[in-house]
Phi, psi and omega in degrees: 000143184234163172242120181264112182280339179231136189301322188299332184230157177245142177253114184275155176285122183284158178244153175238152183258144181232132181279130172224186185291342182258006181114196182283141177227129180287135179233133181289147180230134178291147180236130179276119181279136177300152179299150179253123182260130180234121179290143177282162176062026178293144183265008175087205007288155182247147357290149183243124184291138178251313187202161176239129178259131181211137176263151179282000177261002184292348176277346182259320183224167176275129185240143176247132183252147177207161177232149178225158177128180180295127183099352178243281179255005177235151182300142354290131189282147170054035168289326177235145172218169185222141174285118186294339182268309184276339182082010179281131181252139185233155166257136191258351183202168179297147181261150176234112183295328180289337176279314176205127187270338183206160179225144178237112181243162174237135179257138183236150176228121180227160177275187185291342178266003180086009178278142182290127178261319180234157171290145178299146177245151181271136175240122179250123182242122180247136178270120181283130185285142171239152181281081183241013179226131177272157178298145179235123177289145177296320177233144175280334178231127177247137179245131179216172181214156178210141180291142174295150181078008180295145180280160179302141181096002180285131181290138180247301183195176177230131174252148184224133174233139180248145177239126183289346179289173184297119182286347178275353177245171180296339180298331183248009180268113187260140175232146185248151172205156177270125181272308181220160175223130180228129352282165180265056183222141355283358178216150180285349178233074178276339184228159174220161183231140175288122188295336183261320185264339182081013178284128178260128180226161176285144181239350180221155177271166175112014176291121182224112182297329181291344177254311179229120182265341185209141175240139175248121185238129177266124181251135177246135176245129184229134176275195187056037178058034175084010179286111184288341181281326184245338185278162175259142188235163174207160183231159175213166182247134176244120178257119184248116178269134176269109183279151185278142169234159184281077180251006178231118179283151175291142181232134177293139178284344178220151181277339180224146176226153180220160179192170180234148179219132174285150180289157177066026177238147176230168182055040177249127176277119185254346179198146175251120179263118181258139179232160178240123178227124184275359177286175185297124182300148176060028172246161178304335178284344182253326183299131184265148175233123184254147179210132177277122184255346177198162176095355182222069183293335183268356177073042179281338189233160171214161179238116179258153182261130173283118185293343182266308184266349182066017179280157175261121183260109179281116188236142176277124179245354178215134185302143176250153182243119182301323182290337180267315181222117179271339181205152176233140174245101184264141172246121186244136176247139180241143177213175178264160174296320179275145178293154179289129180274121177240121180257123179245118179264132178263122179276140182278132177242138182295114178261149183288148173296155179222153177267119182303323178245089178276155189055053179289129181247126174235155181239133175202161180285146174292161176085010177297143186291161177295139181093005179283130177280120183272311183188174172248114183261090188263144176250159181242134177263118180293344179277080186290334185266358181271344179053057182261155177260142180254133176244142183248147177206168178272137175255320180213120176215083191306318183265000181056047182266344191235152169232149179234135177292125186293340185264311186250356176079016178286132183259127182234142179289136176256352179204171179283128181280127185239119181294331183277004180293153178292343180277353181261124180245121180054043177070009184242128172254134187239133177225149182240136182239156185242132175245120184237139175262178180251032178286178178237110351285159180294149179233156183216154176225160183244153175221141183251131177249124177250125181249113176273115184267119177277130186290139169238161183279084181242011179229125177281151180290153178245136182284142175226138359276174178273336180226148178200170177227154185211153180287151183288347176244142183289172176070002176268314174203166179226171180250122175276123181240154177214187180218151175239143182226129181290344179283179178239171181302136011261022184263022179242235183285173004289147183263154176246121179254132178205158178265145178290154180278343179235128359285159185291338181294338181296306180288340177288321185266334189235158178216151179238131178241125182280133177265308177205198183288347183244338187232153174213168181240131176256126181218178180278142177267332183259170185284333182208140175224128184301142180301143181159186179251127184237137173267111183252114177281137179228131178265125179243129181237135179269187184251021180288177179231104359282157181289150176243146179232163180213136176261114181249151179255126174249126179277115182251122175266114178266127186215158172293147184233158175275189184291343178271358181086016179259144179294135173284165183296312180295322179295322179296322178291317179297329181292344178288351175107016182245145177277175181294317180299319180294323179294317179297317180298321179294319179296318179298317179298322180294319180296316179298318180296319178295321179297316180297319179296319180295315178298321180295321179294317179297317180298320179293322177297314181297318180295320179295321180294317180294321180296320180292320180294318180298323180294321180294323183282328184280324185243068181287335183286339182281344182214110182259010182289131175060020174274146174272115185255149178269118179259158175295139179277124184248011178098207186292178183281173179291129182284314184269103179256002178266080184241163184272118181291332181296331178289332177285325183280334182230077178292146182278324184211124179232018183298326183281352180254300185243357180056050180239162179284161180295156177134177182279132178256131177288136181272355182256013177249155184289137179298144179274334179275175179291135180288145181290149178265133181243148179292144181279134179286138179298146181291131180275166188288354184238079182296329179296317179295320179296319179299319178296319180298316181295318180297320178296320178297319178297315180296321179295319180292322180293328183269355182283117181289343181267001183289145177293163183294335180249122180271090184211169176293137182260137177252118181275145183291163176297139187286347177092163179285150179080013180293133178288344181281341180072201183258144178281359180290344179282350180286140175230154184236149175262182178290166183297331180289336181273352184281148177251112184260017181291334182294344178296336180291340181274357185273359176098180186293339182290337180250015182297319181297319180292321178295322179293323182289319185258344180264359178081016180291337181236147179283143178286000000 
């Protein structure tokens, strides 16, 4: 049996076949009919066809159709009916989803005798919702309260509206909003409402009961998710009372009060203290409490509170004696029954992000490939209410091995991590990262990541030493060799030392003997090997997993040795790879080169000496130092030699000579006046001898420690008037031939040359 939802076609009930001993047998199978949707509030015409039920046997026999269930033969009755012949099912009136949202019916097929032809099928009918109901508030008036001075965000109350339409569709989805607020003081938006939940909270500060005691707020609820153009709305009133807090202290209306009391009387009110409190009357925030704090050490008085007027009644509770105390000066303090409410707001300051696990240590093997994600180094911002974003960056990465994702803090390798790098200390590589927020001003915190690198066998051993020497005959000495490996245990020793098999001459001439796991001995395999330098390859293998090997070349100098096994000098030179003839040729070349250099130096010295001598002889007028000058002959010597030296050292007047002021003149300073010109002595026939003499004089003057700083002719001051020496003008000289130069021999070795020249000691 089928249900035809659309008139043009019929859907037959399918059959299934079952294998038995007699062959195939058709077996009926139930078919689930899709749900039937009926819109509510339909305007007809009625009855309105919904579906047609038909059996595939109706072509063979006459079948009668019927329906049962709520809405058919159960209340509400005859909402649905079916034509018993054609199987067409109808709805007879408009549907209301809010009255009943769905119906479950069963369809039956029988023959004319009432026998069942088909199994009953289920029919599910759903009423499609229409937006025909507006939201309804649970209460038309809601009452709530909030303390005065409450900060923004304080919860006040919740309003609720229900919509009878389907809540899973927009027809039943209600949204809330505040339409008006009365009064609009101190702000027209003192409250806000959550559009989905209906929670009313404060949105502005400034609630003051002493100014506004009550707010009336109109709330609107709209379905269709708050769409005012299509949705249906309803309103309710929320009355919000501003409750009093003790934010106003009681104040005395007068600063002083006075009264009189007769002595020996008690329970007498002598003064009424009035106070003003702006808080809510007859509440703990308004009720006054009075206390005497000074002026009544004996306790004669008390202050009671009038519950109606809130006045303080100063009452005598202990008799006073006029003779003892004529007057009292009382100090009274007033307070409220409720404690004073003080609200302290804490302002938020941007705090820097921090890494919960600072100095984070991770362990991994060295050599991880580039681009490997190591970890996520996340920071936490303590400013939870600022909703700030954190950005990550590198602060210190000495080897530039790492990158960090600026958004989520994921650390990725930018290079291969090497434990043997100089940037790794004690197997640990350290990098520092920065976490910065976008606050005003921005703040940042640092976190340190320590990576402990586990060693892998990635370094082959290196042979040591690189150079050595050995005797050309065996059994005199051997070479101790070892290896160094940048890795650590267990990827280092013990080492295996061996010679390569190719070329074959290596193992023929050399042999290796192992001493221990770190050392071996390299020696000669044959009885004699010619002196020279040999490159000996040695294969060194470590104990890592897998092991690594390296072929290193050791330069071995083979040389003749003495009886102690030490290379001789000639042998050491020969070991450098040179023959005897080549060594002799090199020595001869070195001797010739040294001889040429020596001759060149001597020639340059001689040339310099001749140039200097020639200069002295050609330009005698330019340098008068140590020259022998010819003076005018003035005759005999000075007769009076008994003269006063002080007159020579301190002349009284030299204006007519040098035009200088009186005083002692230093003999070691250069003259300020023009030096006198002297006649040039004629050149003698032996310029070479004169040059030697002048050079010797120069050297003597240069080496004399008592010589003045300026090597020049000295001008002696005028001897002064009254000198016993008289004038040198009386001296006369004879010709050179009449002079006796023998006295020059008495002047010592410094004048020997001069004495020889003029005394005839040397031949011309």
